[in-house]
All heavy atoms as TSV, in Angstrom:
chain	resi	resn	atom	element	x	y	z
A	1	MET	N	N	-41.160	-1.493	-17.218
A	1	MET	CA	C	-40.222	-0.339	-17.476
A	1	MET	C	C	-39.289	-0.170	-16.458
A	1	MET	O	O	-37.997	0.013	-16.603
A	1	MET	CB	C	-41.089	0.918	-17.765
A	1	MET	CG	C	-40.269	2.122	-18.217
A	1	MET	SD	S	-39.904	1.998	-19.898
A	1	MET	CE	C	-39.328	3.480	-20.287
A	2	TYR	N	N	-39.742	-0.013	-15.139
A	2	TYR	CA	C	-38.883	0.107	-14.051
A	2	TYR	C	C	-37.975	-1.011	-13.808
A	2	TYR	O	O	-36.834	-0.887	-13.411
A	2	TYR	CB	C	-39.757	0.380	-12.771
A	2	TYR	CG	C	-38.920	0.572	-11.454
A	2	TYR	CD1	C	-38.232	1.770	-11.267
A	2	TYR	CD2	C	-38.799	-0.440	-10.501
A	2	TYR	CE1	C	-37.540	1.939	-10.147
A	2	TYR	CE2	C	-38.046	-0.376	-9.405
A	2	TYR	CZ	C	-37.391	0.963	-9.161
A	2	TYR	OH	O	-36.667	1.083	-8.069
A	3	TYR	N	N	-38.447	-2.240	-14.092
A	3	TYR	CA	C	-37.623	-3.384	-14.049
A	3	TYR	C	C	-36.443	-3.407	-14.942
A	3	TYR	O	O	-35.357	-3.717	-14.605
A	3	TYR	CB	C	-38.440	-4.651	-14.340
A	3	TYR	CG	C	-37.703	-5.928	-14.485
A	3	TYR	CD1	C	-37.271	-6.558	-13.390
A	3	TYR	CD2	C	-37.451	-6.470	-15.702
A	3	TYR	CE1	C	-36.494	-7.798	-13.409
A	3	TYR	CE2	C	-36.667	-7.639	-15.796
A	3	TYR	CZ	C	-36.344	-8.275	-14.671
A	3	TYR	OH	O	-35.583	-9.456	-14.753
A	4	LEU	N	N	-36.682	-2.908	-16.143
A	4	LEU	CA	C	-35.533	-2.796	-17.139
A	4	LEU	C	C	-34.506	-1.813	-16.712
A	4	LEU	O	O	-33.310	-1.997	-16.841
A	4	LEU	CB	C	-36.033	-2.447	-18.467
A	4	LEU	CG	C	-36.947	-3.463	-19.200
A	4	LEU	CD1	C	-37.534	-2.896	-20.575
A	4	LEU	CD2	C	-36.116	-4.775	-19.508
A	5	MET	N	N	-34.991	-0.654	-16.166
A	5	MET	CA	C	-34.021	0.426	-15.652
A	5	MET	C	C	-33.169	-0.156	-14.504
A	5	MET	O	O	-31.999	0.075	-14.415
A	5	MET	CB	C	-34.812	1.633	-15.222
A	5	MET	CG	C	-35.304	2.409	-16.373
A	5	MET	SD	S	-36.357	4.001	-16.032
A	5	MET	CE	C	-35.817	4.345	-14.428
A	6	LEU	N	N	-33.945	-0.844	-13.505
A	6	LEU	CA	C	-33.258	-1.472	-12.349
A	6	LEU	C	C	-32.253	-2.502	-12.910
A	6	LEU	O	O	-31.100	-2.531	-12.324
A	6	LEU	CB	C	-34.259	-2.025	-11.459
A	6	LEU	CG	C	-33.623	-2.790	-10.252
A	6	LEU	CD1	C	-33.001	-1.650	-9.380
A	6	LEU	CD2	C	-34.843	-3.295	-9.451
A	7	LYS	N	N	-32.661	-3.331	-13.778
A	7	LYS	CA	C	-31.649	-4.389	-14.349
A	7	LYS	C	C	-30.436	-3.677	-15.002
A	7	LYS	O	O	-29.288	-4.175	-14.809
A	7	LYS	CB	C	-32.495	-5.184	-15.363
A	7	LYS	CG	C	-31.587	-6.343	-15.934
A	7	LYS	CD	C	-32.452	-7.165	-16.895
A	7	LYS	CE	C	-31.609	-8.268	-17.559
A	7	LYS	NZ	N	-32.381	-9.045	-18.502
A	8	GLN	N	N	-30.620	-2.693	-15.666
A	8	GLN	CA	C	-29.503	-2.001	-16.434
A	8	GLN	C	C	-28.643	-1.252	-15.295
A	8	GLN	O	O	-27.365	-1.422	-15.473
A	8	GLN	CB	C	-30.011	-0.897	-17.306
A	8	GLN	CG	C	-28.833	-0.155	-18.033
A	8	GLN	CD	C	-28.121	-1.108	-19.013
A	8	GLN	OE1	O	-28.599	-2.057	-19.602
A	8	GLN	NE2	N	-26.819	-0.912	-19.020
A	9	LYS	N	N	-29.204	-0.715	-14.254
A	9	LYS	CA	C	-28.337	-0.131	-13.215
A	9	LYS	C	C	-27.528	-1.255	-12.411
A	9	LYS	O	O	-26.335	-0.982	-12.154
A	9	LYS	CB	C	-29.228	0.597	-12.210
A	9	LYS	CG	C	-29.719	1.929	-12.770
A	9	LYS	CD	C	-30.463	2.770	-11.756
A	9	LYS	CE	C	-30.870	4.037	-12.413
A	9	LYS	NZ	N	-31.233	5.046	-11.436
A	10	ILE	N	N	-28.106	-2.347	-12.208
A	10	ILE	CA	C	-27.397	-3.469	-11.530
A	10	ILE	C	C	-26.196	-3.892	-12.497
A	10	ILE	O	O	-25.176	-4.180	-12.069
A	10	ILE	CB	C	-28.354	-4.584	-11.170
A	10	ILE	CG1	C	-29.217	-4.172	-10.028
A	10	ILE	CG2	C	-27.512	-5.837	-10.786
A	10	ILE	CD1	C	-30.370	-5.186	-9.703
A	11	LYS	N	N	-26.507	-4.041	-13.726
A	11	LYS	CA	C	-25.580	-4.483	-14.723
A	11	LYS	C	C	-24.458	-3.492	-14.846
A	11	LYS	O	O	-23.165	-3.861	-14.805
A	11	LYS	CB	C	-26.171	-4.688	-16.083
A	11	LYS	CG	C	-25.266	-5.259	-17.167
A	11	LYS	CD	C	-25.900	-5.384	-18.549
A	11	LYS	CE	C	-24.980	-5.874	-19.525
A	11	LYS	NZ	N	-25.643	-5.979	-20.831
A	12	ASP	N	N	-24.778	-2.187	-14.823
A	12	ASP	CA	C	-23.665	-1.131	-14.886
A	12	ASP	C	C	-22.904	-1.190	-13.572
A	12	ASP	O	O	-21.584	-1.034	-13.605
A	12	ASP	CB	C	-24.306	0.247	-14.962
A	12	ASP	CG	C	-24.908	0.408	-16.325
A	12	ASP	OD1	O	-24.635	-0.269	-17.280
A	12	ASP	OD2	O	-25.839	1.403	-16.441
A	13	PHE	N	N	-23.473	-1.451	-12.405
A	13	PHE	CA	C	-22.751	-1.468	-11.129
A	13	PHE	C	C	-21.673	-2.624	-11.148
A	13	PHE	O	O	-20.568	-2.550	-10.607
A	13	PHE	CB	C	-23.725	-1.538	-9.937
A	13	PHE	CG	C	-23.060	-1.710	-8.658
A	13	PHE	CD1	C	-22.417	-0.647	-8.023
A	13	PHE	CD2	C	-22.982	-2.988	-8.032
A	13	PHE	CE1	C	-21.886	-0.767	-6.760
A	13	PHE	CE2	C	-22.439	-3.081	-6.880
A	13	PHE	CZ	C	-21.780	-2.086	-6.230
A	14	LEU	N	N	-22.242	-3.830	-11.561
A	14	LEU	CA	C	-21.334	-4.992	-11.574
A	14	LEU	C	C	-20.140	-4.859	-12.538
A	14	LEU	O	O	-19.076	-5.537	-12.370
A	14	LEU	CB	C	-22.185	-6.258	-11.947
A	14	LEU	CG	C	-23.206	-6.612	-10.876
A	14	LEU	CD1	C	-24.041	-7.740	-11.353
A	14	LEU	CD2	C	-22.570	-6.893	-9.501
A	15	THR	N	N	-20.349	-4.133	-13.721
A	15	THR	CA	C	-19.291	-4.025	-14.669
A	15	THR	C	C	-18.386	-2.804	-14.471
A	15	THR	O	O	-17.405	-2.603	-15.095
A	15	THR	CB	C	-19.823	-3.926	-16.093
A	15	THR	OG1	O	-20.760	-2.903	-16.225
A	15	THR	CG2	C	-20.585	-5.235	-16.464
A	16	GLU	N	N	-18.751	-2.017	-13.397
A	16	GLU	CA	C	-17.970	-0.805	-13.241
A	16	GLU	C	C	-16.578	-1.198	-12.589
A	16	GLU	O	O	-16.566	-2.088	-11.634
A	16	GLU	CB	C	-18.719	0.091	-12.122
A	16	GLU	CG	C	-17.971	1.326	-11.772
A	16	GLU	CD	C	-18.865	2.201	-10.857
A	16	GLU	OE1	O	-20.053	1.957	-10.822
A	16	GLU	OE2	O	-18.281	3.059	-10.235
A	17	GLU	N	N	-15.557	-0.619	-12.998
A	17	GLU	CA	C	-14.251	-0.950	-12.580
A	17	GLU	C	C	-13.470	0.205	-11.884
A	17	GLU	O	O	-12.286	0.063	-11.703
A	17	GLU	CB	C	-13.378	-1.415	-13.713
A	17	GLU	CG	C	-13.906	-2.675	-14.461
A	17	GLU	CD	C	-12.931	-3.112	-15.544
A	17	GLU	OE1	O	-11.870	-2.507	-15.816
A	17	GLU	OE2	O	-13.366	-4.079	-16.304
A	18	ASP	N	N	-14.214	1.217	-11.434
A	18	ASP	CA	C	-13.540	2.295	-10.758
A	18	ASP	C	C	-13.059	1.914	-9.392
A	18	ASP	O	O	-12.012	2.383	-8.994
A	18	ASP	CB	C	-14.515	3.485	-10.621
A	18	ASP	CG	C	-14.979	4.115	-11.961
A	18	ASP	OD1	O	-14.158	3.906	-12.891
A	18	ASP	OD2	O	-15.952	4.835	-11.953
A	19	GLY	N	N	-13.694	1.040	-8.660
A	19	GLY	CA	C	-13.215	0.677	-7.440
A	19	GLY	C	C	-12.088	-0.353	-7.407
A	19	GLY	O	O	-11.474	-0.540	-6.335
A	20	ILE	N	N	-11.684	-0.867	-8.526
A	20	ILE	CA	C	-10.649	-1.874	-8.538
A	20	ILE	C	C	-9.350	-1.222	-8.104
A	20	ILE	O	O	-8.554	-1.801	-7.463
A	20	ILE	CB	C	-10.514	-2.427	-10.022
A	20	ILE	CG1	C	-11.824	-3.133	-10.435
A	20	ILE	CG2	C	-9.339	-3.323	-10.137
A	20	ILE	CD1	C	-12.064	-4.408	-9.627
A	21	GLY	N	N	-9.014	-0.071	-8.582
A	21	GLY	CA	C	-7.760	0.660	-8.137
A	21	GLY	C	C	-7.677	0.830	-6.660
A	21	GLY	O	O	-6.577	0.627	-6.127
A	22	THR	N	N	-8.781	1.077	-6.013
A	22	THR	CA	C	-8.730	1.361	-4.561
A	22	THR	C	C	-8.457	0.052	-3.821
A	22	THR	O	O	-7.680	-0.079	-2.900
A	22	THR	CB	C	-10.060	1.968	-4.172
A	22	THR	OG1	O	-10.374	3.109	-4.807
A	22	THR	CG2	C	-10.102	2.222	-2.656
A	23	VAL	N	N	-9.120	-1.007	-4.355
A	23	VAL	CA	C	-8.946	-2.272	-3.609
A	23	VAL	C	C	-7.467	-2.744	-3.897
A	23	VAL	O	O	-6.756	-3.260	-2.897
A	23	VAL	CB	C	-9.876	-3.332	-4.283
A	23	VAL	CG1	C	-9.467	-4.729	-3.733
A	23	VAL	CG2	C	-11.226	-2.968	-3.920
A	24	GLU	N	N	-6.854	-2.497	-5.049
A	24	GLU	CA	C	-5.538	-2.922	-5.305
A	24	GLU	C	C	-4.626	-2.164	-4.390
A	24	GLU	O	O	-3.593	-2.563	-3.810
A	24	GLU	CB	C	-5.173	-2.669	-6.851
A	24	GLU	CG	C	-5.888	-3.718	-7.717
A	24	GLU	CD	C	-5.639	-3.295	-9.165
A	24	GLU	OE1	O	-5.175	-2.108	-9.451
A	24	GLU	OE2	O	-5.972	-4.039	-9.991
A	25	MET	N	N	-4.803	-0.807	-4.159
A	25	MET	CA	C	-3.934	0.019	-3.350
A	25	MET	C	C	-3.987	-0.477	-1.854
A	25	MET	O	O	-3.026	-0.641	-1.267
A	25	MET	CB	C	-4.434	1.422	-3.455
A	25	MET	CG	C	-4.016	2.172	-4.736
A	25	MET	SD	S	-2.249	2.085	-5.174
A	25	MET	CE	C	-1.669	3.103	-3.885
A	26	ILE	N	N	-5.165	-0.819	-1.444
A	26	ILE	CA	C	-5.324	-1.261	-0.133
A	26	ILE	C	C	-4.530	-2.614	0.062
A	26	ILE	O	O	-3.857	-2.827	1.094
A	26	ILE	CB	C	-6.890	-1.459	0.291
A	26	ILE	CG1	C	-7.495	-0.059	0.418
A	26	ILE	CG2	C	-7.032	-2.278	1.615
A	26	ILE	CD1	C	-8.918	-0.107	0.552
A	27	LEU	N	N	-4.733	-3.522	-0.912
A	27	LEU	CA	C	-3.944	-4.866	-0.773
A	27	LEU	C	C	-2.411	-4.587	-0.764
A	27	LEU	O	O	-1.751	-5.199	-0.056
A	27	LEU	CB	C	-4.390	-5.746	-1.862
A	27	LEU	CG	C	-5.781	-6.290	-1.840
A	27	LEU	CD1	C	-6.042	-7.099	-3.113
A	27	LEU	CD2	C	-5.926	-7.187	-0.663
A	28	ILE	N	N	-1.978	-3.753	-1.596
A	28	ILE	CA	C	-0.563	-3.392	-1.637
A	28	ILE	C	C	-0.087	-2.804	-0.296
A	28	ILE	O	O	1.004	-3.287	0.214
A	28	ILE	CB	C	-0.188	-2.428	-2.818
A	28	ILE	CG1	C	-0.398	-3.118	-4.192
A	28	ILE	CG2	C	1.189	-1.831	-2.652
A	28	ILE	CD1	C	-0.348	-2.167	-5.355
A	29	LEU	N	N	-0.897	-1.924	0.272
A	29	LEU	CA	C	-0.514	-1.422	1.547
A	29	LEU	C	C	-0.513	-2.487	2.679
A	29	LEU	O	O	0.388	-2.456	3.460
A	29	LEU	CB	C	-1.524	-0.301	2.010
A	29	LEU	CG	C	-1.363	1.089	1.236
A	29	LEU	CD1	C	-2.429	2.020	1.550
A	29	LEU	CD2	C	0.019	1.700	1.579
A	30	VAL	N	N	-1.465	-3.396	2.598
A	30	VAL	CA	C	-1.479	-4.456	3.622
A	30	VAL	C	C	-0.242	-5.312	3.527
A	30	VAL	O	O	0.438	-5.695	4.475
A	30	VAL	CB	C	-2.807	-5.265	3.496
A	30	VAL	CG1	C	-2.693	-6.666	4.210
A	30	VAL	CG2	C	-3.979	-4.449	3.881
A	31	VAL	N	N	0.126	-5.637	2.268
A	31	VAL	CA	C	1.381	-6.481	2.048
A	31	VAL	C	C	2.616	-5.726	2.543
A	31	VAL	O	O	3.362	-6.329	3.201
A	31	VAL	CB	C	1.489	-6.900	0.634
A	31	VAL	CG1	C	2.858	-7.466	0.296
A	31	VAL	CG2	C	0.372	-7.891	0.142
A	32	LEU	N	N	2.702	-4.489	2.203
A	32	LEU	CA	C	3.897	-3.711	2.756
A	32	LEU	C	C	3.908	-3.557	4.143
A	32	LEU	O	O	4.944	-3.639	4.786
A	32	LEU	CB	C	3.848	-2.215	2.086
A	32	LEU	CG	C	4.091	-2.177	0.611
A	32	LEU	CD1	C	3.941	-0.766	0.015
A	32	LEU	CD2	C	5.590	-2.674	0.268
A	33	ILE	N	N	2.788	-3.315	4.840
A	33	ILE	CA	C	2.844	-3.306	6.302
A	33	ILE	C	C	3.139	-4.644	6.910
A	33	ILE	O	O	3.859	-4.798	7.852
A	33	ILE	CB	C	1.363	-2.866	6.789
A	33	ILE	CG1	C	1.137	-1.329	6.413
A	33	ILE	CG2	C	1.246	-2.969	8.311
A	33	ILE	CD1	C	-0.286	-0.804	6.591
A	34	GLY	N	N	2.668	-5.693	6.316
A	34	GLY	CA	C	2.972	-7.083	6.757
A	34	GLY	C	C	4.514	-7.332	6.666
A	34	GLY	O	O	5.116	-7.777	7.565
A	35	ILE	N	N	5.120	-6.899	5.586
A	35	ILE	CA	C	6.601	-7.033	5.409
A	35	ILE	C	C	7.288	-6.212	6.410
A	35	ILE	O	O	8.246	-6.716	6.950
A	35	ILE	CB	C	6.965	-6.649	3.969
A	35	ILE	CG1	C	6.495	-7.680	2.968
A	35	ILE	CG2	C	8.481	-6.471	3.780
A	35	ILE	CD1	C	6.626	-7.313	1.481
A	36	VAL	N	N	6.835	-5.035	6.612
A	36	VAL	CA	C	7.462	-4.197	7.665
A	36	VAL	C	C	7.444	-4.843	9.050
A	36	VAL	O	O	8.428	-4.861	9.868
A	36	VAL	CB	C	6.948	-2.828	7.711
A	36	VAL	CG1	C	7.375	-1.986	8.940
A	36	VAL	CG2	C	7.343	-1.987	6.429
A	37	LEU	N	N	6.276	-5.401	9.342
A	37	LEU	CA	C	6.155	-5.977	10.714
A	37	LEU	C	C	7.038	-7.240	10.824
A	37	LEU	O	O	7.551	-7.551	11.911
A	37	LEU	CB	C	4.687	-6.385	10.969
A	37	LEU	CG	C	3.779	-5.248	11.186
A	37	LEU	CD1	C	2.285	-5.639	11.265
A	37	LEU	CD2	C	4.199	-4.372	12.359
A	38	ILE	N	N	7.142	-8.096	9.689
A	38	ILE	CA	C	7.925	-9.249	9.840
A	38	ILE	C	C	9.433	-8.904	9.929
A	38	ILE	O	O	10.108	-9.562	10.695
A	38	ILE	CB	C	7.614	-10.097	8.415
A	38	ILE	CG1	C	6.281	-10.707	8.456
A	38	ILE	CG2	C	8.747	-11.129	8.332
A	38	ILE	CD1	C	5.880	-11.303	7.188
A	39	PHE	N	N	9.843	-7.945	9.142
A	39	PHE	CA	C	11.352	-7.581	9.217
A	39	PHE	C	C	11.651	-6.309	10.040
A	39	PHE	O	O	12.578	-5.669	9.752
A	39	PHE	CB	C	11.783	-7.387	7.801
A	39	PHE	CG	C	11.734	-8.655	6.955
A	39	PHE	CD1	C	10.766	-8.779	5.998
A	39	PHE	CD2	C	12.581	-9.737	7.203
A	39	PHE	CE1	C	10.652	-9.870	5.193
A	39	PHE	CE2	C	12.464	-10.882	6.413
A	39	PHE	CZ	C	11.432	-10.956	5.441
A	40	LYS	N	N	10.827	-6.084	11.081
A	40	LYS	CA	C	10.880	-4.873	11.852
A	40	LYS	C	C	12.300	-4.690	12.479
A	40	LYS	O	O	12.936	-3.639	12.281
A	40	LYS	CB	C	9.816	-4.885	12.954
A	40	LYS	CG	C	9.861	-3.571	13.761
A	40	LYS	CD	C	8.772	-3.625	14.841
A	40	LYS	CE	C	8.828	-2.384	15.715
A	40	LYS	NZ	N	7.797	-2.482	16.717
A	41	GLU	N	N	12.767	-5.728	13.144
A	41	GLU	CA	C	14.166	-5.672	13.752
A	41	GLU	C	C	15.247	-5.410	12.772
A	41	GLU	O	O	16.127	-4.581	13.023
A	41	GLU	CB	C	14.401	-6.850	14.605
A	41	GLU	CG	C	13.333	-7.065	15.771
A	41	GLU	CD	C	13.684	-8.283	16.534
A	41	GLU	OE1	O	14.819	-8.893	16.465
A	41	GLU	OE2	O	12.744	-8.760	17.280
A	42	GLN	N	N	15.169	-6.176	11.640
A	42	GLN	CA	C	16.273	-5.979	10.692
A	42	GLN	C	C	16.291	-4.572	10.055
A	42	GLN	O	O	17.278	-3.979	9.793
A	42	GLN	CB	C	16.153	-6.999	9.584
A	42	GLN	CG	C	16.389	-8.430	9.920
A	42	GLN	CD	C	15.129	-9.147	10.566
A	42	GLN	OE1	O	14.122	-8.545	10.813
A	42	GLN	NE2	N	15.286	-10.488	10.536
A	43	LEU	N	N	14.999	-4.039	9.849
A	43	LEU	CA	C	14.899	-2.656	9.274
A	43	LEU	C	C	15.411	-1.689	10.322
A	43	LEU	O	O	16.120	-0.696	9.864
A	43	LEU	CB	C	13.434	-2.409	8.906
A	43	LEU	CG	C	12.987	-3.145	7.695
A	43	LEU	CD1	C	11.468	-2.971	7.554
A	43	LEU	CD2	C	13.679	-2.726	6.432
A	44	ASN	N	N	15.102	-1.911	11.513
A	44	ASN	CA	C	15.558	-0.980	12.570
A	44	ASN	C	C	17.091	-0.925	12.693
A	44	ASN	O	O	17.721	0.140	12.734
A	44	ASN	CB	C	14.996	-1.280	13.975
A	44	ASN	CG	C	13.567	-0.819	14.178
A	44	ASN	OD1	O	13.192	0.068	13.516
A	44	ASN	ND2	N	12.874	-1.364	15.114
A	45	SER	N	N	17.703	-2.056	12.620
A	45	SER	CA	C	19.168	-2.189	12.731
A	45	SER	C	C	19.847	-1.593	11.511
A	45	SER	O	O	20.866	-0.906	11.528
A	45	SER	CB	C	19.631	-3.535	12.953
A	45	SER	OG	O	19.294	-4.359	11.983
A	46	LEU	N	N	19.191	-1.753	10.307
A	46	LEU	CA	C	19.710	-1.251	9.052
A	46	LEU	C	C	19.592	0.285	9.091
A	46	LEU	O	O	20.646	0.989	8.794
A	46	LEU	CB	C	18.848	-1.714	7.850
A	46	LEU	CG	C	19.243	-1.145	6.416
A	46	LEU	CD1	C	20.666	-1.531	6.049
A	46	LEU	CD2	C	18.219	-1.610	5.490
A	47	VAL	N	N	18.474	0.855	9.469
A	47	VAL	CA	C	18.346	2.282	9.563
A	47	VAL	C	C	19.244	2.896	10.594
A	47	VAL	O	O	19.955	4.018	10.340
A	47	VAL	CB	C	16.943	2.678	9.903
A	47	VAL	CG1	C	16.708	4.260	10.153
A	47	VAL	CG2	C	15.934	2.293	8.747
A	48	GLU	N	N	19.475	2.271	11.772
A	48	GLU	CA	C	20.359	2.776	12.744
A	48	GLU	C	C	21.852	2.766	12.167
A	48	GLU	O	O	22.595	3.699	12.432
A	48	GLU	CB	C	20.318	1.852	14.051
A	48	GLU	CG	C	19.111	2.163	14.818
A	48	GLU	CD	C	18.902	1.199	15.951
A	48	GLU	OE1	O	19.944	0.518	16.307
A	48	GLU	OE2	O	17.870	1.207	16.663
A	49	SER	N	N	22.211	1.738	11.411
A	49	SER	CA	C	23.485	1.649	10.863
A	49	SER	C	C	23.736	2.738	9.855
A	49	SER	O	O	24.755	3.326	9.772
A	49	SER	CB	C	23.717	0.254	10.211
A	49	SER	OG	O	24.915	0.137	9.522
A	50	ILE	N	N	22.695	3.001	9.026
A	50	ILE	CA	C	22.824	3.995	8.005
A	50	ILE	C	C	23.037	5.407	8.673
A	50	ILE	O	O	23.867	6.210	8.297
A	50	ILE	CB	C	21.673	4.038	7.046
A	50	ILE	CG1	C	21.703	2.763	6.212
A	50	ILE	CG2	C	21.493	5.244	6.224
A	50	ILE	CD1	C	20.355	2.591	5.459
A	51	PHE	N	N	22.306	5.748	9.711
A	51	PHE	CA	C	22.401	6.980	10.272
A	51	PHE	C	C	23.684	7.062	11.121
A	51	PHE	O	O	24.220	8.201	11.156
A	51	PHE	CB	C	21.163	7.243	11.324
A	51	PHE	CG	C	19.956	7.740	10.630
A	51	PHE	CD1	C	18.781	6.962	10.549
A	51	PHE	CD2	C	19.920	8.898	9.873
A	51	PHE	CE1	C	17.694	7.479	9.853
A	51	PHE	CE2	C	18.884	9.449	9.230
A	51	PHE	CZ	C	17.688	8.656	9.200
A	52	LYS	N	N	24.123	6.069	11.639
A	52	LYS	CA	C	25.469	6.089	12.359
A	52	LYS	C	C	26.507	6.351	11.425
A	52	LYS	O	O	27.366	7.227	11.637
A	52	LYS	CB	C	25.680	4.700	13.009
A	52	LYS	CG	C	26.978	4.628	13.851
A	52	LYS	CD	C	27.199	3.282	14.490
A	52	LYS	CE	C	28.467	3.251	15.253
A	52	LYS	NZ	N	28.661	1.915	15.836
A	53	THR	N	N	26.523	5.805	10.174
A	53	THR	CA	C	27.465	6.002	9.076
A	53	THR	C	C	27.378	7.471	8.687
A	53	THR	O	O	28.413	8.158	8.483
A	53	THR	CB	C	27.292	5.078	7.961
A	53	THR	OG1	O	27.263	3.777	8.425
A	53	THR	CG2	C	28.281	5.327	6.883
A	54	ILE	N	N	26.149	8.034	8.511
A	54	ILE	CA	C	26.009	9.376	8.089
A	54	ILE	C	C	26.558	10.399	9.097
A	54	ILE	O	O	27.281	11.250	8.696
A	54	ILE	CB	C	24.529	9.654	7.808
A	54	ILE	CG1	C	23.985	8.895	6.641
A	54	ILE	CG2	C	24.256	11.206	7.719
A	54	ILE	CD1	C	22.512	9.013	6.358
A	55	ASN	N	N	26.229	10.091	10.389
A	55	ASN	CA	C	26.851	10.968	11.465
A	55	ASN	C	C	28.390	10.889	11.459
A	55	ASN	O	O	28.972	12.039	11.654
A	55	ASN	CB	C	26.258	10.608	12.810
A	55	ASN	CG	C	24.793	11.035	12.941
A	55	ASN	OD1	O	24.401	11.987	12.337
A	55	ASN	ND2	N	24.058	10.223	13.666
A	56	GLU	N	N	28.898	9.747	11.294
A	56	GLU	CA	C	30.390	9.630	11.362
A	56	GLU	C	C	31.033	10.340	10.100
A	56	GLU	O	O	32.072	11.009	10.342
A	56	GLU	CB	C	30.836	8.106	11.345
A	56	GLU	CG	C	30.469	7.457	12.579
A	56	GLU	CD	C	30.743	6.017	12.525
A	56	GLU	OE1	O	31.113	5.407	11.498
A	56	GLU	OE2	O	30.589	5.229	13.589
A	57	GLN	N	N	30.377	10.256	9.005
A	57	GLN	CA	C	30.938	10.918	7.805
A	57	GLN	C	C	30.694	12.431	7.921
A	57	GLN	O	O	31.527	13.170	7.370
A	57	GLN	CB	C	30.198	10.350	6.514
A	57	GLN	CG	C	30.522	8.982	6.226
A	57	GLN	CD	C	31.933	8.694	5.833
A	57	GLN	OE1	O	32.616	9.469	5.236
A	57	GLN	NE2	N	32.435	7.553	6.276
A	58	ALA	N	N	29.660	12.786	8.460
A	58	ALA	CA	C	29.421	14.274	8.647
A	58	ALA	C	C	30.408	14.861	9.614
A	58	ALA	O	O	30.845	16.105	9.438
A	58	ALA	CB	C	27.969	14.559	9.256
A	59	LYS	N	N	30.908	14.176	10.594
A	59	LYS	CA	C	31.905	14.735	11.479
A	59	LYS	C	C	33.238	14.944	10.851
A	59	LYS	O	O	34.055	15.797	11.209
A	59	LYS	CB	C	32.092	13.726	12.792
A	59	LYS	CG	C	30.902	13.829	13.608
A	59	LYS	CD	C	31.081	12.838	14.701
A	59	LYS	CE	C	29.706	12.774	15.588
A	59	LYS	NZ	N	29.879	11.773	16.621
A	60	LYS	N	N	33.526	14.140	9.729
A	60	LYS	CA	C	34.734	14.228	8.994
A	60	LYS	C	C	34.864	15.445	8.035
A	60	LYS	O	O	35.888	15.886	7.763
A	60	LYS	CB	C	35.003	13.002	8.170
A	60	LYS	CG	C	35.322	11.745	8.925
A	60	LYS	CD	C	35.532	10.577	8.071
A	60	LYS	CE	C	35.740	9.298	8.889
A	60	LYS	NZ	N	35.952	8.050	8.035
A	61	VAL	N	N	33.689	15.897	7.705
A	61	VAL	CA	C	33.560	17.073	6.764
A	61	VAL	C	C	33.941	18.386	7.405
A	61	VAL	O	O	33.795	18.717	8.459
A	61	VAL	CB	C	32.234	17.179	6.050
A	61	VAL	CG1	C	32.079	18.363	5.191
A	61	VAL	CG2	C	31.950	15.935	5.260
């Protein structure tokens, strides 16, 4: 009897898909962090350029 309950609990655990979303989110975050690290210098120069343009345009208003 106990063996059947244990077998069913193991089967339920293996077929459970609740944790899949968490794993996917972690993988997406790891990929995004990797992309940011690879293109760090380009992103910094892009952001600096955008803020420089914003400041120049704000002075004209």
